Each structure stands twice: as structure tokens, then as C-alpha cells.
C-alpha positions in Angstrom: 0.1 0.1 0.0 1.4 3.4 -0.9 1.8 5.8 2.5 -0.9 8.1 3.3 -1.0 10.1 6.3 -3.2 8.3 9.1 -4.4 10.1 12.1 -3.6 7.0 14.3 0.2 7.2 13.4 0.4 10.6 15.2 0.5 8.7 18.3 3.9 6.7 17.1 5.4 10.3 16.6 7.0 10.8 20.3 9.0 7.3 19.7 9.9 7.9 16.1 11.5 10.9 17.5 13.4 9.0 20.1 14.3 6.5 17.1 15.4 9.5 15.0 18.0 10.6 17.8 19.3 7.0 18.1 19.6 6.7 14.6 21.4 10.0 14.3 23.7 9.0 16.8 24.7 5.2 15.7 22.6 4.0 12.8 24.8 3.7 9.4 23.1 3.2 5.9 20.9 0.3 5.9 19.0 -2.2 3.7 15.3 -1.1 3.2 14.1 -3.8 0.1 14.8 -5.0 -3.2 13.8 -6.8 -6.1 15.2 -8.7 -9.3 14.9 -7.4 -12.8 16.4 -9.1 -15.7 18.8 -11.1 -13.3 19.8 -8.3 -11.8 19.5 -7.2 -8.2 18.4 -3.8 -7.3 18.5 -3.0 -3.7 17.3 0.4 -1.8 19.5 1.4 0.7 18.4 4.2 3.0 20.7 6.9 4.8 19.6 7.3 8.8 18.6 11.0 8.3 15.0 12.5 8.0 14.3 15.0 5.1 14.6 18.2 7.8 17.9 17.2 8.6 19.1 17.8 5.2 18.5 21.5 5.6 20.8 21.9 9.0 24.0 23.4 8.1 25.7 21.3 10.7 24.5 18.0 9.6 25.7 18.2 6.1 29.2 16.9 6.3 27.7 13.9 8.4 25.0 13.0 5.7 27.8 13.3 3.2 30.3 11.0 5.1 27.2 8.2 5.0 26.7 8.9 1.4 30.2 8.6 0.6 30.9 5.0 2.7 27.7 3.4 1.2 29.3 4.4 -2.2 32.6 3.1 -1.3 30.7 0.1 0.0 29.1 -0.5 -3.2 32.3 -0.1 -5.2 33.8 -3.1 -3.0 31.0 -5.0 -3.6 31.0 -4.9 -7.4 28.0 -3.0 -7.3 27.7 -1.4 -11.1 25.4 1.8 -10.4 24.7 3.4 -7.6 21.7 5.9 -7.6 21.5 8.9 -5.3 17.5 9.4 -4.3 15.7 12.2 -3.0 18.0 14.9 -1.2 20.8 12.7 -1.2 21.6 14.4 -5.0 21.2 17.7 -3.5 23.2 20.3 -5.3 24.0 22.6 -2.1 24.7 19.1 -0.3 27.3 17.6 -3.0 26.9 19.1 -6.1 24.5 16.4 -7.5 27.0 13.4 -6.7 30.0 15.5 -8.0 31.6 15.7 -4.8 32.1 12.1 -4.5 33.6 11.6 -8.2 36.0 13.9 -7.9 37.2 12.9 -4.3 37.1 9.1 -5.7 38.1 9.4 -9.4 39.0 5.5 -9.6 35.5 4.1 -8.8 34.5 1.5 -10.9 30.4 1.6 -9.6 28.7 4.5 -11.7 27.2 7.3 -9.5 24.1 8.7 -11.1 21.4 11.1 -10.2 18.9 10.0 -12.5 17.4 13.4 -13.0 17.9 13.1 -17.0 15.2 10.9 -17.0 13.1 13.1 -14.6 13.6 16.1 -17.1 12.8 13.8 -19.8 9.3 12.5 -18.2 8.3 15.7 -17.6 8.8 17.1 -20.7 7.0 14.5 -22.2 4.2 15.3 -20.3 3.9 18.6 -21.9 1.4 18.5 -25.0 3.3 19.4 -28.4 1.2 22.3 -28.9 2.3 24.3 -26.3 3.9 27.5 -27.0 4.5 29.0 -23.7 5.0 27.8 -20.2 5.6 29.4 -16.6 8.7 27.7 -14.7 9.2 27.9 -11.1 12.7 26.7 -9.8 13.7 27.8 -13.1 17.5 27.9 -12.5 17.7 25.0 -10.3 19.3 21.4 -12.1 16.1 20.3 -13.5 14.5 23.9 -14.1 17.8 24.8 -16.0 17.4 21.7 -18.2 13.8 21.9 -18.8 13.9 25.6 -19.8 16.9 24.8 -22.2 15.3 22.1 -23.8 12.2 24.1 -24.2 13.9 26.9 -25.6 15.3 24.7 -28.6 11.8 23.8 -29.4 10.8 27.5 -30.0 8.6 27.2 -26.7 8.7 30.4 -24.8 9.4 29.9 -21.1 8.7 32.6 -18.3 11.3 31.7 -16.1 10.6 32.9 -12.5 13.8 34.0 -10.8 15.0 37.2 -9.1 18.7 36.6 -9.9 19.4 38.0 -13.2 22.7 36.6 -13.0 21.8 32.9 -12.4 18.8 33.5 -15.3 21.6 35.2 -17.7 23.9 32.2 -16.8 21.4 29.6 -18.3 20.3 31.8 -21.2 24.0 32.0 -22.3 24.0 28.3 -22.6 20.9 28.6 -25.0 22.1 28.8 -29.0 22.0 32.4 -29.6 18.8 32.1 -32.0 17.0 30.6 -29.2 17.6 33.0 -26.1 14.9 35.2 -26.7 12.7 32.4 -25.8 14.0 32.4 -22.0 12.0 35.5 -20.4 13.0 36.4 -16.8 9.9 37.1 -14.9 10.1 37.8 -11.0 6.5 37.8 -10.2 3.7 35.1 -10.5 1.4 37.8 -12.1 3.3 37.4 -15.3 1.9 34.2 -15.8 -1.9 35.1 -15.3 -2.5 34.4 -19.0 -0.3 31.0 -19.1 -1.8 27.4 -18.6 0.8 25.5 -18.3 2.8 25.8 -15.0 5.7 23.7 -14.4 6.6 24.2 -10.4 10.1 23.4 -9.3 9.5 25.3 -6.2 6.8 25.0 -3.6 3.8 27.5 -4.6 1.1 28.7 -1.8 -2.4 28.4 -2.7 -2.5 32.3 -3.2 0.5 31.9 -5.6 -1.6 29.5 -7.4 -4.3 31.6 -7.7 -2.6 33.5 -10.4 -3.0 30.8 -12.5 -5.8 31.2 -15.1 -9.1 28.7 -15.0 -7.9 25.4 -16.9 -4.6 25.6 -16.1 -2.3 22.5 -15.6 0.3 22.4 -12.8 3.3 20.1 -13.9 5.6 19.4 -11.0 9.4 18.5 -9.8 8.8 19.6 -6.2 9.0 17.9 -2.8 6.8 17.8 -1.1 4.3 18.0 -4.2 1.9 21.5 -4.1 -1.5 21.3 -2.7 -4.1 20.7 -5.3 -5.9 23.6 -4.4 -7.7 25.0 -7.5 -11.0 23.2 -8.9 -10.9 24.7 -12.0 -7.4 23.5 -12.8 -5.8 20.1 -13.1 -2.5 18.8 -11.0 0.2 16.1 -12.3 1.9 13.8 -9.8 5.6 13.5 -9.1 7.8 12.4 -12.3 7.4 8.7 -12.0 7.6 5.3 -14.4 6.2 1.8 -14.2 9.1 -0.7 -13.7 8.8 -3.5 -16.5 6.2 -6.2 -16.3 9.1 -9.2 -15.9 10.3 -7.1 -12.4 10.4 -9.7 -9.8 10.1 -9.7 -5.7 8.6 -6.4 -5.1 7.6 -6.3 -1.6 6.8 -2.8 -0.8 5.6 0.5 -2.7 8.1 3.5 -2.9 6.5 6.0 -0.7 3.4 7.3 -2.4 3.6 5.6 -5.5 1.6 2.7 -6.6 2.9 -1.1 -6.8 5.7 -1.4 -9.4 5.8 2.7 -9.9 9.2 4.2 -8.8 10.4 8.0 -9.1 11.8 8.8 -12.2 15.4 9.2 -10.6 15.1 6.0 -9.5 14.1 4.7 -13.0 16.9 6.5 -14.0 19.4 4.2 -12.4 17.5 1.2 -13.8 18.1 2.4 -17.3 21.8 3.5 -16.7 22.5 -0.3 -15.6 20.2 -2.0 -18.4 22.1 0.0 -20.9 25.3 -0.8 -19.4 26.4 2.8 -19.5 30.0 3.5 -18.1 29.9 7.3 -17.5 28.8 8.9 -14.2 25.6 11.1 -14.6 26.4 13.6 -11.7 26.2 17.5 -11.8 24.5 19.4 -14.2 22.0 17.6 -16.6 23.3 16.9 -20.1 20.3 18.3 -22.3 21.3 16.7 -25.4 21.1 13.5 -23.4 17.4 13.7 -22.3 15.6 12.2 -25.5 18.4 9.4 -25.6 17.7 8.5 -22.0 14.0 8.7 -22.6 13.9 6.5 -25.7 16.1 3.9 -23.6 13.5 3.5 -20.8 10.8 3.0 -23.4 13.0 0.1 -25.1 13.5 -1.6 -21.9 9.7 -1.6 -21.0 9.5 1.3 -18.3 6.3 3.1 -18.9 5.6 6.6 -18.0 2.7 7.1 -15.6 0.9 10.5 -15.9 -2.2 10.7 -13.5 -3.8 14.0 -14.0 -5.6 15.3 -10.4 -8.5 18.0 -10.5 -8.1 20.1 -7.6 -10.2 20.5 -4.7 -11.4 23.3 -2.3 -9.2 21.6 0.5 -5.8 19.8 0.5 
């Protein structure tokens, strides 16, 4: 069963808090689950930290130490690919895995953030007739890749950012004839006529109110935004369904349905199945987005696109 918040679980918060403190002090990376796909073993390891701890400045070094030790253990065990999940690939934490690759240049295990496939899933959800999008989190790793990909296809991208320097850095990466399709905006009001919103930074119901009726919210933000508008539709986080021949699935991945994984998880699977020998760390290579997407489809992974109509309350 996918995870959902249930009221009776609130009584378990006090003991969970105690366990969190104990894990912070003593626990090491541990195995959560595993499955088999075409003769290959896939395991999910957990860094013993909760989400909020990734945003504590003094916890950064300890988290990176856990990730680094897991990578070195995987390398010693002969693992082919280790995929950094969720906040373990945060740019501010370790440069999307770049820190570990630079620190250990002789790694045999391939370190992968999987966000190339995440970008591909989001981009392939956008209708082909869309000529303008509004993008929040526009200068982030995923935001940058989405903006550059869309401007190559002559889609006008309203990039919400207060930093002209960061905007110009992304814009200068685009071909000269495509740069005019990238437009910096600093307020949500600029998107009042745009029906395609791509949300990479959490937005409040008040900020959502600037979207016109009939708008659709794509998103790559964690946690997902509230489905507040009844006159709009909302996409789920980027995800893919594993191939039908997967064996041994014993649990659901967070809020995903059975057999469905986050797109970055699927990106690690594709990296292994393709036998690619490069690390996928740091900035997303925009030129590889279509290649990775086609490879995923070739191996039987399928996109999951659930459209949700908003409600008056979350």
C-alpha cells in the first residue's frame, strides 16, 4: 500500500522522535528492500536521516559521509550502478554527486542522480501544441535543463527568478537564436495568461491563484503542491512503471503505486540496463534527455501520468 498520512500514526510520533535521535547517533546506511529485474539485483539503501536534517547546516558533513561510505561499500561489493535518491543528490549538499566522483576518481561503480530521466518524463507530459510555459525553480538543476530543452523547440519559457545573474547564466547556454525564448519574470502575475505551469519550487494556494482557469500544474517539487484549484488540473511527481518482468517487489516506493518508482530511480535502472559506463552527476546534459527517454521505453519502463482535479482543500 502506498504511504498516506493517517491520524492514528500521530501517536507514534514521540517514539519515532526517540528512534530518530538514536539513528542520528549510531545508525549507518541500511537495506530497506530489493527486487530482481532480468537477472540483476536492485536494492534500496537508506541514509539514516530525516528530510529536515538535510537542511541543517551542521548536518551536511555527516550526511555526505554516510553517502560516501555507501558508495565505497557498493564499489567494494562490485555494484555496477549506485543511484542517489531524493535529497542525497541535492546540489547544495554535494553538487548532485560531483563531490564523490571528484574525491574518488577511480570508482568502478557508476554514480547516478537519475535526473536526466526526470526531466524527460516532465517534458514528455507537455502537449506538443504548447507555445508558452511558466517555470518556477527555473535555475535549479532540473529547471535549467527543462528551460534549455524547451527553448530549443521554440517554446517561450517564463522563468521565475529574482536573480538576473543566474537567469543570464542559463540563457547564455542556449543557442543564440533560441535565447529570446527564455524570459526572466520576477512575479507570479506574469503567468496570469499562461495555462502550462511547471513547478519546481513549492507554491502557496495564493500563488496558484494567479494561474488562469484550465491551467495544468506539472511539478518536480517535494513535497508536492496542494491541489487547491478546482478549475485547474495537477500532475503527480515524475514517475515510471517498472517493466512487467520485475520480480520480488515487496513494498511501494513512498506514495507511489505498486511497481511505480520515482523517475530518478528509474534513471538508475536504465543506466544499468544500458550498460553505460559514465557517471551521471552534476548538471543535466540536455542533449541526452531524448536518448535516455528512448532507452527507458526500449527496456519496457512506462510513463505514469495521473491528472488530478483540484479540491477546495488539500
